[in-house]
C-alpha positions in Angstrom: -12.0 78.3 -48.2 -13.3 74.8 -47.4 -10.8 72.4 -45.9 -9.6 69.4 -47.8 -10.5 65.9 -46.8 -7.1 65.3 -45.3 -7.2 68.6 -43.4 -10.6 67.7 -42.0 -9.2 64.4 -40.8 -6.3 66.2 -39.1 -8.6 68.7 -37.5 -10.8 65.8 -36.1 -7.7 64.3 -34.5 -7.7 67.1 -32.0 -10.4 65.2 -30.1 -9.4 61.8 -28.6 -11.4 58.7 -29.4 -12.7 58.8 -25.9 -15.3 56.0 -26.1 -13.0 53.7 -28.0 -10.2 54.1 -25.6 -12.6 53.5 -22.6 -13.6 50.2 -24.3 -9.9 49.3 -24.8 -9.0 50.0 -21.2 -12.1 48.2 -19.8 -11.2 45.1 -21.9 -7.6 45.2 -20.8 -8.6 45.4 -17.1 -10.9 42.4 -17.7 -7.9 40.5 -19.2 -5.9 41.4 -16.1 -8.7 40.3 -13.8 -9.2 44.0 -12.7 -12.5 45.0 -14.2 -12.4 48.4 -12.5 -9.7 51.0 -12.2 -10.8 51.9 -8.7 -11.6 49.2 -6.0 -15.3 48.8 -5.6 -16.8 47.0 -2.5 -19.7 44.8 -3.3 -20.6 44.2 -6.9 -18.0 42.3 -9.0 -15.3 43.0 -6.4 -14.8 39.5 -4.8 -15.0 36.4 -6.9 -14.3 37.9 -10.4 -11.0 35.9 -10.7 -13.0 32.7 -10.2 -15.6 33.4 -12.9 -13.9 35.7 -15.3 -12.9 33.7 -18.4 -11.6 36.6 -20.5 -8.0 35.9 -19.7 -8.3 32.3 -21.0 -10.1 33.3 -24.2 -7.5 36.0 -25.1 -4.5 33.8 -24.4 -5.9 30.8 -26.4 -6.7 33.0 -29.4 -3.3 34.7 -29.3 -1.3 31.5 -29.1 -3.3 29.5 -31.5 -3.5 32.3 -34.1 0.3 32.8 -34.2 1.4 29.3 -33.6 4.9 28.5 -32.4 6.8 30.0 -35.4 5.8 32.0 -38.5 7.6 31.5 -41.8 7.7 33.4 -45.1 7.2 31.8 -48.5 8.6 34.1 -51.2 11.4 34.5 -53.8 14.7 33.9 -52.1 15.8 37.6 -52.0 12.5 38.7 -50.6 12.5 35.8 -48.1 15.9 36.7 -46.8 15.1 40.4 -46.5 11.9 39.6 -44.5 13.7 37.1 -42.2 16.3 39.9 -41.4 13.4 42.3 -40.8 11.7 40.0 -38.4 15.0 39.4 -36.6 15.6 43.1 -36.2 12.0 43.5 -35.0 11.9 40.5 -32.6 8.7 39.6 -34.4 8.7 36.0 -33.5 8.2 37.0 -29.9 6.2 40.3 -30.4 3.7 38.5 -32.6 2.0 37.2 -29.4 1.7 40.8 -28.1 0.2 41.8 -31.4 -2.4 39.1 -31.3 -3.1 39.7 -27.6 -3.8 43.4 -28.2 -6.1 42.5 -31.0 -8.0 39.6 -29.2 -8.4 41.8 -26.1 -9.2 45.2 -27.6 -10.4 44.3 -31.0 -7.7 46.3 -32.9 -3.9 46.0 -33.2 -1.5 48.3 -34.9 2.0 48.0 -36.4 4.3 50.9 -37.2 7.0 50.6 -39.8 9.9 52.5 -38.4 12.4 54.1 -40.9 15.6 54.1 -39.0 17.5 56.5 -41.3 19.0 59.6 -39.6 16.8 62.7 -39.9 15.3 65.4 -37.7 13.0 63.0 -35.8 15.6 60.3 -35.6 19.0 61.8 -34.7 20.6 58.7 -33.2 19.6 55.7 -35.3 20.8 52.2 -34.8 23.1 51.4 -37.8 22.5 47.6 -37.4 18.7 48.1 -37.8 17.8 50.1 -40.9 14.0 49.4 -40.5 11.9 47.5 -38.0 8.3 46.8 -37.2 6.9 48.1 -33.9 3.8 46.8 -32.2 1.8 49.8 -30.8 -0.7 49.8 -27.9 -4.2 50.4 -29.4 -5.1 53.2 -27.0 -2.2 55.3 -28.3 -3.3 55.2 -32.0 -6.2 57.0 -33.7 -6.5 56.4 -37.4 -8.8 58.4 -39.7 -10.2 56.9 -42.9 -11.9 58.1 -46.0 -15.6 58.2 -45.2 -16.3 56.2 -48.4 -13.4 53.7 -48.0 -12.7 52.3 -44.5 -9.4 50.9 -45.7 -7.9 54.2 -47.1 -6.2 55.8 -44.2 -6.0 59.6 -44.5 -4.1 60.4 -41.3 -3.1 58.7 -38.1 -2.5 60.2 -34.7 -0.1 58.6 -32.1 -0.5 60.1 -28.7 0.7 58.8 -25.3 2.0 60.2 -21.9 5.7 60.0 -21.3 6.5 61.2 -17.8 5.1 64.7 -17.5 4.9 65.3 -21.2 2.4 64.2 -23.8 3.9 62.9 -27.1 1.5 63.6 -29.9 2.2 63.3 -33.6 -0.1 63.2 -36.7 1.1 61.4 -39.8 -0.3 62.0 -43.3 1.1 61.0 -46.7 2.5 64.5 -47.2 3.8 65.5 -43.7 4.4 64.7 -40.1 3.0 67.1 -37.4 4.6 67.2 -34.0 2.7 68.9 -31.1 3.9 70.8 -28.1 4.6 68.3 -25.2 2.9 70.6 -22.7 0.2 71.9 -25.1 -1.2 69.0 -27.2 -3.4 71.4 -29.2 -0.5 73.4 -30.6 1.6 72.2 -33.5 5.3 72.7 -32.6 6.9 71.5 -35.9 6.0 70.2 -39.3 8.2 67.9 -41.4 7.7 66.5 -44.9 6.9 62.8 -44.8 10.0 61.2 -46.5 8.2 57.9 -47.2 5.2 59.2 -49.1 2.8 56.9 -47.3 1.4 56.4 -43.7 3.6 53.7 -42.1 0.8 52.4 -39.9 -1.0 49.1 -40.4 -4.4 48.6 -38.6 -5.4 45.0 -38.0 -9.0 44.3 -37.0 -9.2 41.2 -34.8 -12.7 40.3 -36.0 -13.7 42.4 -39.0 -17.4 43.2 -39.1 -17.2 45.8 -41.9 -16.7 48.8 -39.6 -13.7 51.1 -39.0 -12.7 49.1 -35.9 -12.8 45.4 -35.1 -14.4 43.3 -32.3 -12.5 41.6 -29.4 -12.6 37.9 -29.0 -15.1 37.9 -26.1 -17.5 40.6 -27.2 -20.5 38.3 -27.0 -19.6 37.2 -23.4 -19.3 40.5 -21.6 -23.0 40.8 -20.5 -23.0 37.2 -19.2 -19.6 37.6 -17.4 -20.9 40.7 -15.8 -24.0 39.0 -14.5 -22.0 36.0 -13.1 -19.5 38.3 -11.4 -22.3 40.3 -9.8 -24.1 37.2 -8.5 -20.8 35.7 -7.3 -20.1 39.0 -5.4 -23.4 38.8 -3.6 -22.8 35.2 -2.7 -19.4 36.1 -1.2 -21.1 38.6 1.0 -23.5 35.9 2.2 -20.7 33.5 2.9 -18.9 36.2 4.8 -21.9 36.6 7.1 -21.4 33.0 8.2 -17.6 33.3 8.5 -17.8 36.4 10.6 -21.4 36.2 12.0 -23.5 39.1 13.3 -25.0 38.4 16.7 -28.5 39.7 17.4 -29.7 40.1 21.0 -33.5 40.1 21.7 -35.5 41.1 24.8 -32.9 43.3 26.5 -32.2 46.9 27.1 -29.0 48.8 26.3 -26.5 48.7 29.2 -28.3 45.8 31.0 -26.2 43.0 29.5 -23.3 41.9 31.7 -20.3 39.6 30.8 -18.4 37.5 33.3 -14.9 36.1 32.4 -13.6 35.1 35.9 -15.0 33.2 38.8 -15.4 34.2 42.5 -11.7 33.5 43.1 -10.6 35.6 40.1 -9.7 32.6 37.9 -10.4 32.9 34.2 -13.5 31.0 33.0 -15.4 30.8 29.8 -17.2 34.0 28.8 -20.7 34.1 30.2 -23.3 36.6 29.3 -26.0 37.5 31.8 -29.3 38.5 30.3 -31.6 40.2 32.8 -34.9 39.5 30.9 -36.0 35.8 31.1 -37.4 36.1 27.6 -34.1 37.5 26.2 -32.0 35.5 23.8 -29.1 35.6 21.3 -29.2 34.5 17.7 -27.0 34.7 14.5 -28.0 36.7 11.6 -28.7 34.2 8.9 -29.7 34.4 5.2 -33.1 32.7 4.7 -32.7 32.0 1.0 -31.8 28.8 -0.8 -28.1 28.9 -1.2 -27.7 25.5 -3.0 -30.2 26.6 -5.7 -28.3 29.8 -6.3 -25.0 28.0 -6.5 -26.5 25.5 -8.9 -27.7 28.4 -11.1 -24.2 29.8 -11.2 -22.8 26.4 -12.2 -25.4 26.3 -15.1 -24.5 29.7 -16.3 -20.8 28.9 -16.1 -21.4 25.6 -18.1 -23.3 27.6 -20.7 -20.4 30.0 -21.1 -18.0 27.1 -21.6 -20.3 25.3 -24.1 -20.8 28.4 -26.3 -17.2 29.6 -26.3 -14.9 27.6 -28.5 -11.8 28.6 -26.5 -13.2 27.2 -23.2 -14.1 23.9 -24.8 -10.4 22.9 -24.4 -10.9 22.8 -20.6 -13.6 20.2 -20.9 -11.6 18.0 -23.2 -8.5 17.6 -21.0 -9.9 14.6 -19.1 -11.5 13.0 -22.2 -9.0 10.2 -23.0 -11.5 8.4 -25.3 -11.4 11.1 -28.0 -9.6 10.4 -31.2 -7.9 13.1 -33.3 -10.9 13.3 -35.6 -13.4 13.5 -32.7 -11.3 16.2 -31.1 -11.3 18.2 -34.3 -15.1 18.0 -34.5 -15.4 19.3 -30.9 -13.1 22.2 -31.8 -14.3 23.0 -35.3 -15.7 26.4 -34.2 -12.4 27.3 -32.6 -10.5 26.3 -35.8 -12.8 28.5 -37.9 -12.4 31.4 -35.6 -8.6 31.1 -35.5 -8.5 30.8 -39.3 -10.6 34.0 -39.6 -8.2 35.8 -37.2 -5.2 34.5 -39.0 -6.5 35.9 -42.3 -6.8 39.4 -40.7 -3.4 39.3 -38.9 -1.4 37.8 -41.7 -2.9 40.2 -44.3 -1.8 43.1 -42.0 1.6 41.6 -41.4 2.2 41.2 -45.2 1.1 44.8 -45.8 3.6 45.9 -43.1 6.3 43.8 -44.6 5.8 45.3 -48.0 6.1 48.8 -46.5 9.3 47.8 -44.8 10.7 46.5 -48.1 9.9 49.8 -49.8 11.8 51.6 -47.0 14.8 49.3 -47.6 14.6 50.1 -51.4 14.6 53.9 -50.5 17.7 53.3 -48.4 19.4 51.5 -51.3 19.4 48.2 -49.6 18.1 46.1 -52.5 15.2 45.8 -55.0 12.3 43.6 -54.1 9.7 44.3 -56.9 6.2 44.1 -55.5 7.5 42.3 -52.4 4.9 39.4 -53.0 5.1 36.8 -50.2 2.9 34.6 -48.1 3.1 34.0 -44.3 2.7 30.3 -43.2 2.0 29.2 -39.6 1.7 26.0 -37.8 -1.6 24.1 -38.2 -4.2 25.3 -35.7 -4.6 21.8 -34.2 -1.8 19.1 -34.1 -2.2 16.8 -37.0 -1.3 13.1 -37.3 2.1 13.1 -38.9 1.4 9.9 -40.9 -1.8 11.3 -42.3 -0.1 14.6 -43.2 2.7 12.8 -45.1 0.1 10.8 -47.1 -1.8 13.9 -47.9 1.3 15.7 -49.1 2.4 12.7 -51.1 -1.0 12.6 -52.8 -0.9 16.3 -53.7 2.7 16.3 -54.9 3.1 12.9 -56.7 -0.4 11.8 -57.6 -2.5 14.9 -58.2 0.6 17.0 -59.0 -0.9 20.2 -57.7 2.0 21.1 -55.5 5.7 21.4 -56.0 8.3 19.8 -53.7 9.2 23.3 -52.5 5.7 24.0 -51.4 5.4 20.7 -49.7 8.7 21.3 -47.8 7.5 24.8 -46.8 4.2 23.4 -45.4 6.2 20.8 -43.5 8.0 23.7 -41.7 11.4 23.2 -43.4 13.6 26.2 -43.4 16.1 27.0 -46.3 13.9 24.9 -48.7 16.1 25.4 -51.8 19.3 24.2 -49.9 17.5 21.2 -48.5 16.1 20.2 -51.9 19.6 20.4 -53.5 21.1 18.3 -50.7 18.3 15.7 -51.1 18.9 15.5 -54.8 22.7 15.2 -54.3 22.2 12.4 -51.8 19.7 10.6 -54.0 21.8 10.8 -57.2 23.5 7.5 -58.3 27.2 7.3 -57.4 29.5 8.3 -60.2 26.7 10.2 -62.0 
């Protein structure tokens, strides 16, 4: 009998996503300024920390995408439930790890953890009925419908814990646990109490494929070339710092060294060369070092010009730029961050709705469809006066936004309470 689509997906999970995990690990080593797992003399090994810009790109994208604090705009009951969920999950802090995983590896994963007591969770935390866990990308292997890259059929979670290998496969119907010492043998099967796969896959830059792109995918060839040239230049500089001496016109064993005079007192080292035509010289590089250094500077400048995250470094000393001019210089960065925010916030909202469904299953409320929207700080700081004028125009003149929406965009928490207090303070006395 032919296996079903889900069974085929489970069978395919027996093989690890080797190439994808290699890419994740390589990118993570780049981010940590360790491009290779083993030390390599020569190529890339010396000045990579000077020329490697990957760390800066990833950190800028992660911090700008998430902003200082995320907020939820929803019905009061849904908003309160999600704020509690984020508090249980430490999401305001873990959001940077989520974005850093995505910006560095191209993919980020969130697992919705049902903390009810059952076979796989014998000792739950009673104060945390559900939470969101950020998973390392190299531990997760999703499988999708071949005709729909957004319909997840199964998901494998596999990682090494001490001497054991934890491996589980989750489908909508069941959860398979594998033998810790034999990851090809299913040790136990449990029905999935949720009825859905509690894994959310976020693609950092979505290009329409199953997996996303990292934030520096277009720079890797150039960074590799610069690191290689820098390594060669370091070897050349080392020749001058610890020079090699060449002796010409002499035979082995004929050279004599004198370090004391006739009375036995120490003197400067003197080498006696028997052949009148003999000589010493330093081994030197005969190329044009200034031209090579200038070429590296040009490549480095090209990287900074063509990478929106690195444009920030060149603007630090530009005191003549206005806020509008600054926004023009950083327009590509703003567009990229907005694209990333769309991907991350859509994934977070999906994970939030899953968590609300789990809370309903536990009898902790009813949240309907769980509709909500995540709001973050502006990508770039805005002029406060201009922002207030724009909000006033939208609220009072154009009448396309309510006071609650304006207050939420201003970053005010407990909007309903603040509006009631403002109305009470503005009401005439005795009214």
